[in-house]
Predicted model as a PDB file, atoms N, CA, C, CB and O in Angstrom, pLDDT in the B-factor column:
MODEL        1                                                                  
ATOM      1  N   UNK A   1     -13.805   2.414  -0.088  1.00 95.00           N  
ATOM      2  CA  UNK A   1     -12.599   3.062   0.381  1.00 95.00           C  
ATOM      3  C   UNK A   1     -11.601   3.132  -0.776  1.00 95.00           C  
ATOM      4  CB  UNK A   1     -11.998   2.306   1.601  1.00 95.00           C  
ATOM      5  O   UNK A   1     -11.630   2.304  -1.687  1.00 95.00           O  
ATOM      6  N   UNK A   2     -10.726   4.125  -0.726  1.00 98.00           N  
ATOM      7  CA  UNK A   2      -9.705   4.312  -1.754  1.00 98.00           C  
ATOM      8  C   UNK A   2      -8.354   4.475  -1.084  1.00 98.00           C  
ATOM      9  CB  UNK A   2     -10.026   5.540  -2.650  1.00 98.00           C  
ATOM     10  O   UNK A   2      -8.227   5.163  -0.071  1.00 98.00           O  
ATOM     11  N   UNK A   3      -7.344   3.834  -1.661  1.00 98.00           N  
ATOM     12  CA  UNK A   3      -5.974   3.915  -1.150  1.00 98.00           C  
ATOM     13  C   UNK A   3      -5.278   5.095  -1.805  1.00 98.00           C  
ATOM     14  CB  UNK A   3      -5.190   2.593  -1.416  1.00 98.00           C  
ATOM     15  O   UNK A   3      -5.350   5.284  -3.019  1.00 98.00           O  
ATOM     16  N   UNK A   4      -4.605   5.883  -0.984  1.00 98.00           N  
ATOM     17  CA  UNK A   4      -3.828   7.018  -1.469  1.00 98.00           C  
ATOM     18  C   UNK A   4      -2.360   6.753  -1.139  1.00 98.00           C  
ATOM     19  CB  UNK A   4      -4.323   8.370  -0.832  1.00 98.00           C  
ATOM     20  O   UNK A   4      -2.025   6.387  -0.012  1.00 98.00           O  
ATOM     21  N   UNK A   5      -1.491   6.940  -2.130  1.00 97.00           N  
ATOM     22  CA  UNK A   5      -0.057   6.713  -1.959  1.00 97.00           C  
ATOM     23  C   UNK A   5       0.692   8.024  -2.158  1.00 97.00           C  
ATOM     24  CB  UNK A   5       0.457   5.635  -2.949  1.00 97.00           C  
ATOM     25  O   UNK A   5       0.471   8.737  -3.137  1.00 97.00           O  
ATOM     26  N   UNK A   6       1.568   8.330  -1.230  1.00 97.00           N  
ATOM     27  CA  UNK A   6       2.495   9.453  -1.380  1.00 97.00           C  
ATOM     28  C   UNK A   6       3.854   8.850  -1.707  1.00 97.00           C  
ATOM     29  CB  UNK A   6       2.553  10.358  -0.073  1.00 97.00           C  
ATOM     30  O   UNK A   6       4.645   8.556  -0.810  1.00 97.00           O  
ATOM     31  N   UNK A   7       4.119   8.668  -3.000  1.00 92.00           N  
ATOM     32  CA  UNK A   7       5.365   8.004  -3.421  1.00 92.00           C  
ATOM     33  C   UNK A   7       6.603   8.746  -2.945  1.00 92.00           C  
ATOM     34  CB  UNK A   7       5.406   7.874  -4.936  1.00 92.00           C  
ATOM     35  O   UNK A   7       7.636   8.122  -2.702  1.00 92.00           O  
ATOM     36  N   UNK A   8       6.522  10.063  -2.808  1.00 94.00           N  
ATOM     37  CA  UNK A   8       7.678  10.824  -2.329  1.00 94.00           C  
ATOM     38  C   UNK A   8       8.037  10.468  -0.892  1.00 94.00           C  
ATOM     39  CB  UNK A   8       7.405  12.316  -2.435  1.00 94.00           C  
ATOM     40  O   UNK A   8       9.186  10.625  -0.478  1.00 94.00           O  
ATOM     41  N   UNK A   9       7.065   9.993  -0.140  1.00 97.00           N  
ATOM     42  CA  UNK A   9       7.304   9.631   1.254  1.00 97.00           C  
ATOM     43  C   UNK A   9       7.752   8.179   1.398  1.00 97.00           C  
ATOM     44  CB  UNK A   9       6.049   9.867   2.075  1.00 97.00           C  
ATOM     45  O   UNK A   9       8.359   7.821   2.407  1.00 97.00           O  
ATOM     46  N   UNK A  10       7.465   7.348   0.419  1.00 97.00           N  
ATOM     47  CA  UNK A  10       7.769   5.917   0.488  1.00 97.00           C  
ATOM     48  C   UNK A  10       9.277   5.685   0.616  1.00 97.00           C  
ATOM     49  CB  UNK A  10       7.223   5.192  -0.758  1.00 97.00           C  
ATOM     50  O   UNK A  10      10.083   6.341  -0.043  1.00 97.00           O  
ATOM     51  N   UNK A  11       9.635   4.727   1.489  1.00 97.00           N  
ATOM     52  CA  UNK A  11      11.048   4.377   1.664  1.00 97.00           C  
ATOM     53  C   UNK A  11      11.345   2.965   1.152  1.00 97.00           C  
ATOM     54  CB  UNK A  11      11.442   4.490   3.142  1.00 97.00           C  
ATOM     55  O   UNK A  11      12.464   2.471   1.292  1.00 97.00           O  
ATOM     56  N   UNK A  12      10.334   2.319   0.556  1.00 96.00           N  
ATOM     57  CA  UNK A  12      10.537   0.998  -0.039  1.00 96.00           C  
ATOM     58  C   UNK A  12      10.689  -0.129   0.957  1.00 96.00           C  
ATOM     59  CB  UNK A  12      11.727   1.027  -0.900  1.00 96.00           C  
ATOM     60  O   UNK A  12      11.324  -1.137   0.647  1.00 96.00           O  
ATOM     61  N   UNK A  13      10.125   0.010   2.147  1.00 97.00           N  
ATOM     62  CA  UNK A  13      10.245  -1.035   3.163  1.00 97.00           C  
ATOM     63  C   UNK A  13       9.519  -2.318   2.762  1.00 97.00           C  
ATOM     64  CB  UNK A  13       9.702  -0.533   4.490  1.00 97.00           C  
ATOM     65  O   UNK A  13       9.925  -3.408   3.165  1.00 97.00           O  
ATOM     66  N   UNK A  14       8.465  -2.200   1.983  1.00 97.00           N  
ATOM     67  CA  UNK A  14       7.766  -3.375   1.461  1.00 97.00           C  
ATOM     68  C   UNK A  14       6.779  -4.036   2.405  1.00 97.00           C  
ATOM     69  CB  UNK A  14       8.749  -4.370   1.061  1.00 97.00           C  
ATOM     70  O   UNK A  14       6.265  -5.110   2.093  1.00 97.00           O  
ATOM     71  N   UNK A  15       6.499  -3.432   3.543  1.00 97.00           N  
ATOM     72  CA  UNK A  15       5.525  -4.019   4.476  1.00 97.00           C  
ATOM     73  C   UNK A  15       4.151  -4.161   3.841  1.00 97.00           C  
ATOM     74  CB  UNK A  15       5.420  -3.167   5.739  1.00 97.00           C  
ATOM     75  O   UNK A  15       3.437  -5.128   4.110  1.00 97.00           O  
ATOM     76  N   UNK A  16       3.780  -3.211   3.006  1.00 98.00           N  
ATOM     77  CA  UNK A  16       2.479  -3.274   2.338  1.00 98.00           C  
ATOM     78  C   UNK A  16       2.406  -4.471   1.398  1.00 98.00           C  
ATOM     79  CB  UNK A  16       2.211  -1.980   1.562  1.00 98.00           C  
ATOM     80  O   UNK A  16       1.396  -5.173   1.356  1.00 98.00           O  
ATOM     81  N   UNK A  17       3.473  -4.700   0.647  1.00 98.00           N  
ATOM     82  CA  UNK A  17       3.508  -5.817  -0.302  1.00 98.00           C  
ATOM     83  C   UNK A  17       3.449  -7.145   0.450  1.00 98.00           C  
ATOM     84  CB  UNK A  17       4.784  -5.751  -1.181  1.00 98.00           C  
ATOM     85  O   UNK A  17       2.751  -8.067   0.029  1.00 98.00           O  
ATOM     86  N   UNK A  18       4.165  -7.243   1.540  1.00 98.00           N  
ATOM     87  CA  UNK A  18       4.142  -8.469   2.338  1.00 98.00           C  
ATOM     88  C   UNK A  18       2.772  -8.710   2.962  1.00 98.00           C  
ATOM     89  CB  UNK A  18       5.203  -8.406   3.429  1.00 98.00           C  
ATOM     90  O   UNK A  18       2.362  -9.857   3.143  1.00 98.00           O  
ATOM     91  N   UNK A  19       2.069  -7.634   3.289  1.00 98.00           N  
ATOM     92  CA  UNK A  19       0.771  -7.745   3.938  1.00 98.00           C  
ATOM     93  C   UNK A  19      -0.345  -8.074   2.952  1.00 98.00           C  
ATOM     94  CB  UNK A  19       0.448  -6.463   4.663  1.00 98.00           C  
ATOM     95  O   UNK A  19      -1.209  -8.897   3.256  1.00 98.00           O  
ATOM     96  N   UNK A  20      -0.342  -7.446   1.776  1.00 98.00           N  
ATOM     97  CA  UNK A  20      -1.398  -7.706   0.787  1.00 98.00           C  
ATOM     98  C   UNK A  20      -0.860  -7.572  -0.633  1.00 98.00           C  
ATOM     99  CB  UNK A  20      -2.582  -6.742   0.994  1.00 98.00           C  
ATOM    100  O   UNK A  20      -1.057  -6.543  -1.279  1.00 98.00           O  
ATOM    101  N   UNK A  21      -0.177  -8.614  -1.123  1.00 98.00           N  
ATOM    102  CA  UNK A  21       0.447  -8.547  -2.450  1.00 98.00           C  
ATOM    103  C   UNK A  21      -0.534  -8.473  -3.617  1.00 98.00           C  
ATOM    104  CB  UNK A  21       1.320  -9.731  -2.639  1.00 98.00           C  
ATOM    105  O   UNK A  21      -0.126  -8.161  -4.735  1.00 98.00           O  
ATOM    106  N   UNK A  22      -1.794  -8.748  -3.387  1.00 98.00           N  
ATOM    107  CA  UNK A  22      -2.754  -8.607  -4.483  1.00 98.00           C  
ATOM    108  C   UNK A  22      -3.101  -7.138  -4.738  1.00 98.00           C  
ATOM    109  CB  UNK A  22      -4.029  -9.399  -4.175  1.00 98.00           C  
ATOM    110  O   UNK A  22      -3.626  -6.798  -5.798  1.00 98.00           O  
ATOM    111  N   UNK A  23      -2.811  -6.275  -3.773  1.00 98.00           N  
ATOM    112  CA  UNK A  23      -3.120  -4.839  -3.902  1.00 98.00           C  
ATOM    113  C   UNK A  23      -1.855  -4.012  -4.116  1.00 98.00           C  
ATOM    114  CB  UNK A  23      -3.863  -4.336  -2.651  1.00 98.00           C  
ATOM    115  O   UNK A  23      -1.853  -3.082  -4.922  1.00 98.00           O  
ATOM    116  N   UNK A  24      -0.783  -4.344  -3.404  1.00 98.00           N  
ATOM    117  CA  UNK A  24       0.449  -3.566  -3.441  1.00 98.00           C  
ATOM    118  C   UNK A  24       1.559  -4.335  -4.157  1.00 98.00           C  
ATOM    119  CB  UNK A  24       0.889  -3.197  -2.021  1.00 98.00           C  
ATOM    120  O   UNK A  24       1.611  -5.564  -4.118  1.00 98.00           O  
ATOM    121  N   UNK A  25       2.444  -3.582  -4.810  1.00 98.00           N  
ATOM    122  CA  UNK A  25       3.658  -4.155  -5.398  1.00 98.00           C  
ATOM    123  C   UNK A  25       4.752  -3.104  -5.277  1.00 98.00           C  
ATOM    124  CB  UNK A  25       3.436  -4.588  -6.906  1.00 98.00           C  
ATOM    125  O   UNK A  25       4.485  -1.935  -4.997  1.00 98.00           O  
ATOM    126  N   UNK A  26       5.988  -3.542  -5.493  1.00 97.00           N  
ATOM    127  CA  UNK A  26       7.116  -2.609  -5.472  1.00 97.00           C  
ATOM    128  C   UNK A  26       7.643  -2.447  -6.884  1.00 97.00           C  
ATOM    129  CB  UNK A  26       8.241  -3.102  -4.516  1.00 97.00           C  
ATOM    130  O   UNK A  26       7.760  -3.418  -7.632  1.00 97.00           O  
ATOM    131  N   UNK A  27       7.954  -1.227  -7.237  1.00 96.00           N  
ATOM    132  CA  UNK A  27       8.511  -0.916  -8.542  1.00 96.00           C  
ATOM    133  C   UNK A  27       9.843  -1.630  -8.717  1.00 96.00           C  
ATOM    134  CB  UNK A  27       8.681   0.604  -8.716  1.00 96.00           C  
ATOM    135  O   UNK A  27      10.675  -1.631  -7.810  1.00 96.00           O  
ATOM    136  N   UNK A  28      10.043  -2.226  -9.864  1.00 94.00           N  
ATOM    137  CA  UNK A  28      11.327  -2.876 -10.142  1.00 94.00           C  
ATOM    138  C   UNK A  28      12.429  -1.842 -10.329  1.00 94.00           C  
ATOM    139  CB  UNK A  28      11.221  -3.766 -11.391  1.00 94.00           C  
ATOM    140  O   UNK A  28      13.605  -2.150 -10.133  1.00 94.00           O  
ATOM    141  N   UNK A  29      12.065  -0.629 -10.702  1.00 95.00           N  
ATOM    142  CA  UNK A  29      13.059   0.423 -10.949  1.00 95.00           C  
ATOM    143  C   UNK A  29      13.613   1.032  -9.664  1.00 95.00           C  
ATOM    144  CB  UNK A  29      12.448   1.515 -11.796  1.00 95.00           C  
ATOM    145  O   UNK A  29      14.825   1.185  -9.513  1.00 95.00           O  
ATOM    146  N   UNK A  30      12.708   1.381  -8.730  1.00 95.00           N  
ATOM    147  CA  UNK A  30      13.178   2.087  -7.538  1.00 95.00           C  
ATOM    148  C   UNK A  30      12.719   1.464  -6.223  1.00 95.00           C  
ATOM    149  CB  UNK A  30      12.719   3.505  -7.591  1.00 95.00           C  
ATOM    150  O   UNK A  30      13.071   1.966  -5.156  1.00 95.00           O  
ATOM    151  N   UNK A  31      11.942   0.386  -6.275  1.00 95.00           N  
ATOM    152  CA  UNK A  31      11.506  -0.294  -5.067  1.00 95.00           C  
ATOM    153  C   UNK A  31      10.371   0.377  -4.319  1.00 95.00           C  
ATOM    154  CB  UNK A  31      12.641  -0.433  -4.165  1.00 95.00           C  
ATOM    155  O   UNK A  31       9.979  -0.081  -3.246  1.00 95.00           O  
ATOM    156  N   UNK A  32       9.841   1.454  -4.870  1.00 97.00           N  
ATOM    157  CA  UNK A  32       8.767   2.184  -4.194  1.00 97.00           C  
ATOM    158  C   UNK A  32       7.417   1.538  -4.473  1.00 97.00           C  
ATOM    159  CB  UNK A  32       8.751   3.654  -4.636  1.00 97.00           C  
ATOM    160  O   UNK A  32       7.251   0.813  -5.453  1.00 97.00           O  
ATOM    161  N   UNK A  33       6.469   1.811  -3.607  1.00 97.00           N  
ATOM    162  CA  UNK A  33       5.147   1.210  -3.682  1.00 97.00           C  
ATOM    163  C   UNK A  33       4.413   1.602  -4.964  1.00 97.00           C  
ATOM    164  CB  UNK A  33       4.326   1.612  -2.472  1.00 97.00           C  
ATOM    165  O   UNK A  33       4.495   2.735  -5.438  1.00 97.00           O  
ATOM    166  N   UNK A  34       3.702   0.630  -5.497  1.00 97.00           N  
ATOM    167  CA  UNK A  34       2.771   0.834  -6.600  1.00 97.00           C  
ATOM    168  C   UNK A  34       1.509   0.071  -6.250  1.00 97.00           C  
ATOM    169  CB  UNK A  34       3.373   0.361  -7.980  1.00 97.00           C  
ATOM    170  O   UNK A  34       1.542  -0.879  -5.468  1.00 97.00           O  
ATOM    171  N   UNK A  35       0.407   0.486  -6.827  1.00 98.00           N  
ATOM    172  CA  UNK A  35      -0.868  -0.167  -6.554  1.00 98.00           C  
ATOM    173  C   UNK A  35      -1.308  -1.009  -7.734  1.00 98.00           C  
ATOM    174  CB  UNK A  35      -1.938   0.863  -6.219  1.00 98.00           C  
ATOM    175  O   UNK A  35      -1.188  -0.591  -8.886  1.00 98.00           O  
ATOM    176  N   UNK A  36      -1.814  -2.186  -7.448  1.00 98.00           N  
ATOM    177  CA  UNK A  36      -2.487  -2.973  -8.475  1.00 98.00           C  
ATOM    178  C   UNK A  36      -3.905  -2.453  -8.654  1.00 98.00           C  
ATOM    179  CB  UNK A  36      -2.495  -4.479  -8.108  1.00 98.00           C  
ATOM    180  O   UNK A  36      -4.480  -2.556  -9.737  1.00 98.00           O  
ATOM    181  N   UNK A  37      -4.466  -1.896  -7.591  1.00 97.00           N  
ATOM    182  CA  UNK A  37      -5.771  -1.254  -7.596  1.00 97.00           C  
ATOM    183  C   UNK A  37      -5.811  -0.263  -6.455  1.00 97.00           C  
ATOM    184  CB  UNK A  37      -6.921  -2.294  -7.477  1.00 97.00           C  
ATOM    185  O   UNK A  37      -5.176  -0.478  -5.423  1.00 97.00           O  
ATOM    186  N   UNK A  38      -6.548   0.821  -6.627  1.00 97.00           N  
ATOM    187  CA  UNK A  38      -6.669   1.771  -5.515  1.00 97.00           C  
ATOM    188  C   UNK A  38      -7.966   1.559  -4.736  1.00 97.00           C  
ATOM    189  CB  UNK A  38      -6.605   3.210  -6.038  1.00 97.00           C  
ATOM    190  O   UNK A  38      -8.260   2.296  -3.795  1.00 97.00           O  
ATOM    191  N   UNK A  39      -8.740   0.546  -5.137  1.00 97.00           N  
ATOM    192  CA  UNK A  39     -10.002   0.222  -4.464  1.00 97.00           C  
ATOM    193  C   UNK A  39      -9.976  -1.229  -3.979  1.00 97.00           C  
ATOM    194  CB  UNK A  39     -11.211   0.455  -5.416  1.00 97.00           C  
ATOM    195  O   UNK A  39     -10.214  -2.146  -4.764  1.00 97.00           O  
ATOM    196  N   UNK A  40      -9.693  -1.441  -2.705  1.00 97.00           N  
ATOM    197  CA  UNK A  40      -9.653  -2.805  -2.203  1.00 97.00           C  
ATOM    198  C   UNK A  40     -11.042  -3.454  -2.224  1.00 97.00           C  
ATOM    199  CB  UNK A  40      -9.087  -2.823  -0.786  1.00 97.00           C  
ATOM    200  O   UNK A  40     -12.062  -2.782  -2.078  1.00 97.00           O  
ATOM    201  N   UNK A  41     -11.052  -4.748  -2.405  1.00 97.00           N  
ATOM    202  CA  UNK A  41     -12.293  -5.506  -2.362  1.00 97.00           C  
ATOM    203  C   UNK A  41     -12.670  -5.749  -0.903  1.00 97.00           C  
ATOM    204  CB  UNK A  41     -12.154  -6.852  -3.136  1.00 97.00           C  
ATOM    205  O   UNK A  41     -11.845  -5.544  -0.012  1.00 97.00           O  
ATOM    206  N   UNK A  42     -13.877  -6.173  -0.651  1.00 97.00           N  
ATOM    207  CA  UNK A  42     -14.240  -6.511   0.733  1.00 97.00           C  
ATOM    208  C   UNK A  42     -13.315  -7.589   1.327  1.00 97.00           C  
ATOM    209  CB  UNK A  42     -15.699  -6.991   0.788  1.00 97.00           C  
ATOM    210  O   UNK A  42     -13.059  -7.598   2.531  1.00 97.00           O  
ATOM    211  N   UNK A  43     -12.825  -8.481   0.483  1.00 98.00           N  
ATOM    212  CA  UNK A  43     -11.937  -9.543   0.952  1.00 98.00           C  
ATOM    213  C   UNK A  43     -10.543  -9.034   1.331  1.00 98.00           C  
ATOM    214  CB  UNK A  43     -11.812 -10.607  -0.113  1.00 98.00           C  
ATOM    215  O   UNK A  43      -9.883  -9.630   2.182  1.00 98.00           O  
ATOM    216  N   UNK A  44     -10.094  -7.954   0.720  1.00 98.00           N  
ATOM    217  CA  UNK A  44      -8.747  -7.445   1.006  1.00 98.00           C  
ATOM    218  C   UNK A  44      -8.747  -6.210   1.910  1.00 98.00           C  
ATOM    219  CB  UNK A  44      -8.044  -7.114  -0.289  1.00 98.00           C  
ATOM    220  O   UNK A  44      -7.680  -5.749   2.315  1.00 98.00           O  
ATOM    221  N   UNK A  45      -9.912  -5.675   2.227  1.00 98.00           N  
ATOM    222  CA  UNK A  45     -10.000  -4.412   2.970  1.00 98.00           C  
ATOM    223  C   UNK A  45      -9.283  -4.458   4.315  1.00 98.00           C  
ATOM    224  CB  UNK A  45     -11.446  -4.050   3.190  1.00 98.00           C  
ATOM    225  O   UNK A  45      -8.566  -3.519   4.662  1.00 98.00           O  
ATOM    226  N   UNK A  46      -9.463  -5.523   5.067  1.00 98.00           N  
ATOM    227  CA  UNK A  46      -8.829  -5.602   6.384  1.00 98.00           C  
ATOM    228  C   UNK A  46      -7.310  -5.641   6.267  1.00 98.00           C  
ATOM    229  CB  UNK A  46      -9.326  -6.835   7.138  1.00 98.00           C  
ATOM    230  O   UNK A  46      -6.618  -4.975   7.037  1.00 98.00           O  
ATOM    231  N   UNK A  47      -6.780  -6.409   5.318  1.00 98.00           N  
ATOM    232  CA  UNK A  47      -5.333  -6.474   5.114  1.00 98.00           C  
ATOM    233  C   UNK A  47      -4.786  -5.130   4.634  1.00 98.00           C  
ATOM    234  CB  UNK A  47      -4.984  -7.578   4.103  1.00 98.00           C  
ATOM    235  O   UNK A  47      -3.683  -4.738   5.014  1.00 98.00           O  
ATOM    236  N   UNK A  48      -5.547  -4.427   3.805  1.00 98.00           N  
ATOM    237  CA  UNK A  48      -5.122  -3.104   3.344  1.00 98.00           C  
ATOM    238  C   UNK A  48      -5.051  -2.143   4.522  1.00 98.00           C  
ATOM    239  CB  UNK A  48      -6.085  -2.560   2.262  1.00 98.00           C  
ATOM    240  O   UNK A  48      -4.100  -1.368   4.625  1.00 98.00           O  
ATOM    241  N   UNK A  49      -6.026  -2.179   5.401  1.00 98.00           N  
ATOM    242  CA  UNK A  49      -5.987  -1.329   6.589  1.00 98.00           C  
ATOM    243  C   UNK A  49      -4.765  -1.640   7.446  1.00 98.00           C  
ATOM    244  CB  UNK A  49      -7.266  -1.505   7.413  1.00 98.00           C  
ATOM    245  O   UNK A  49      -4.140  -0.734   7.995  1.00 98.00           O  
ATOM    246  N   UNK A  50      -4.433  -2.902   7.557  1.00 98.00           N  
ATOM    247  CA  UNK A  50      -3.236  -3.310   8.300  1.00 98.00           C  
ATOM    248  C   UNK A  50      -1.979  -2.790   7.615  1.00 98.00           C  
ATOM    249  CB  UNK A  50      -3.174  -4.846   8.430  1.00 98.00           C  
ATOM    250  O   UNK A  50      -1.073  -2.287   8.279  1.00 98.00           O  
ATOM    251  N   UNK A  51      -1.919  -2.907   6.292  1.00 98.00           N  
ATOM    252  CA  UNK A  51      -0.757  -2.430   5.533  1.00 98.00           C  
ATOM    253  C   UNK A  51      -0.561  -0.928   5.720  1.00 98.00           C  
ATOM    254  CB  UNK A  51      -0.918  -2.757   4.039  1.00 98.00           C  
ATOM    255  O   UNK A  51       0.567  -0.461   5.877  1.00 98.00           O  
ATOM    256  N   UNK A  52      -1.649  -0.179   5.705  1.00 98.00           N  
ATOM    257  CA  UNK A  52      -1.570   1.268   5.915  1.00 98.00           C  
ATOM    258  C   UNK A  52      -1.008   1.556   7.305  1.00 98.00           C  
ATOM    259  CB  UNK A  52      -2.964   1.930   5.744  1.00 98.00           C  
ATOM    260  O   UNK A  52      -0.150   2.424   7.460  1.00 98.00           O  
ATOM    261  N   UNK A  53      -1.482   0.840   8.301  1.00 98.00           N  
ATOM    262  CA  UNK A  53      -1.016   1.044   9.675  1.00 98.00           C  
ATOM    263  C   UNK A  53       0.453   0.647   9.852  1.00 98.00           C  
ATOM    264  CB  UNK A  53      -1.884   0.247  10.642  1.00 98.00           C  
ATOM    265  O   UNK A  53       1.159   1.246  10.663  1.00 98.00           O  
ATOM    266  N   UNK A  54       0.917  -0.357   9.100  1.00 97.00           N  
ATOM    267  CA  UNK A  54       2.296  -0.836   9.229  1.00 97.00           C  
ATOM    268  C   UNK A  54       3.323   0.004   8.479  1.00 97.00           C  
ATOM    269  CB  UNK A  54       2.378  -2.242   8.746  1.00 97.00           C  
ATOM    270  O   UNK A  54       4.520  -0.113   8.740  1.00 97.00           O  
ATOM    271  N   UNK A  55       2.882   0.842   7.560  1.00 98.00           N  
ATOM    272  CA  UNK A  55       3.821   1.614   6.737  1.00 98.00           C  
ATOM    273  C   UNK A  55       4.701   2.504   7.623  1.00 98.00           C  
ATOM    274  CB  UNK A  55       3.052   2.477   5.698  1.00 98.00           C  
ATOM    275  O   UNK A  55       4.191   3.419   8.270  1.00 98.00           O  
ATOM    276  N   UNK A  56       6.010   2.249   7.659  1.00 97.00           N  
ATOM    277  CA  UNK A  56       6.886   3.033   8.541  1.00 97.00           C  
ATOM    278  C   UNK A  56       7.045   4.484   8.106  1.00 97.00           C  
ATOM    279  CB  UNK A  56       8.242   2.390   8.610  1.00 97.00           C  
ATOM    280  O   UNK A  56       7.382   5.340   8.924  1.00 97.00           O  
ATOM    281  N   UNK A  57       6.810   4.767   6.842  1.00 98.00           N  
ATOM    282  CA  UNK A  57       6.962   6.131   6.342  1.00 98.00           C  
ATOM    283  C   UNK A  57       5.635   6.893   6.294  1.00 98.00           C  
ATOM    284  CB  UNK A  57       7.581   6.103   4.963  1.00 98.00           C  
ATOM    285  O   UNK A  57       5.598   8.075   5.951  1.00 98.00           O  
ATOM    286  N   UNK A  58       4.560   6.204   6.639  1.00 98.00           N  
ATOM    287  CA  UNK A  58       3.217   6.807   6.568  1.00 98.00           C  
ATOM    288  C   UNK A  58       2.916   7.317   5.160  1.00 98.00           C  
ATOM    289  CB  UNK A  58       3.089   7.963   7.583  1.00 98.00           C  
ATOM    290  O   UNK A  58       2.298   8.366   4.978  1.00 98.00           O  
ATOM    291  N   UNK A  59       3.369   6.551   4.174  1.00 98.00           N  
ATOM    292  CA  UNK A  59       3.169   6.926   2.765  1.00 98.00           C  
ATOM    293  C   UNK A  59       1.804   6.471   2.243  1.00 98.00           C  
ATOM    294  CB  UNK A  59       4.280   6.324   1.896  1.00 98.00           C  
ATOM    295  O   UNK A  59       1.418   6.822   1.128  1.00 98.00           O  
ATOM    296  N   UNK A  60       1.088   5.708   3.030  1.00 98.00           N  
ATOM    297  CA  UNK A  60      -0.223   5.195   2.626  1.00 98.00           C  
ATOM    298  C   UNK A  60      -1.311   5.776   3.515  1.00 98.00           C  
ATOM    299  CB  UNK A  60      -0.250   3.653   2.687  1.00 98.00           C  
ATOM    300  O   UNK A  60      -1.120   5.971   4.715  1.00 98.00           O  
ATOM    301  N   UNK A  61      -2.449   6.047   2.904  1.00 98.00           N  
ATOM    302  CA  UNK A  61      -3.620   6.468   3.677  1.00 98.00           C  
ATOM    303  C   UNK A  61      -4.863   5.968   2.967  1.00 98.00           C  
ATOM    304  CB  UNK A  61      -3.664   8.022   3.855  1.00 98.00           C  
ATOM    305  O   UNK A  61      -4.809   5.511   1.825  1.00 98.00           O  
ATOM    306  N   UNK A  62      -5.976   6.062   3.663  1.00 98.00           N  
ATOM    307  CA  UNK A  62      -7.250   5.620   3.111  1.00 98.00           C  
ATOM    308  C   UNK A  62      -8.246   6.754   3.113  1.00 98.00           C  
ATOM    309  CB  UNK A  62      -7.799   4.436   3.895  1.00 98.00           C  
ATOM    310  O   UNK A  62      -8.321   7.532   4.064  1.00 98.00           O  
ATOM    311  N   UNK A  63      -9.006   6.842   2.047  1.00 97.00           N  
ATOM    312  CA  UNK A  63     -10.130   7.773   1.952  1.00 97.00           C  
ATOM    313  C   UNK A  63     -11.406   6.958   1.917  1.00 97.00           C  
ATOM    314  CB  UNK A  63     -10.014   8.695   0.690  1.00 97.00           C  
ATOM    315  O   UNK A  63     -11.421   5.862   1.356  1.00 97.00           O  
ATOM    316  N   UNK A  64     -12.471   7.466   2.500  1.00 93.00           N  
ATOM    317  CA  UNK A  64     -13.740   6.720   2.479  1.00 93.00           C  
ATOM    318  C   UNK A  64     -14.269   6.504   1.062  1.00 93.00           C  
ATOM    319  CB  UNK A  64     -14.787   7.453   3.303  1.00 93.00           C  
ATOM    320  O   UNK A  64     -15.323   5.895   0.883  1.00 93.00           O  
TER     321      UNK A  64                                                      
ENDMDL                                                                          
END                                                                             
């Protein structure tokens, strides 16, 4: 699976970072989402799916 980020849609809520900080981080400049990797490991996949579902701006999605 691959994580897709629409930075223009991000509102910097940080739910993704709180859910899986090994995959997501917030930019120090503008607080918007950044990825540490766009390919979650089997160990982080479930948390990444949760982070995508929790995003209030729907700025995150997953591709197979």
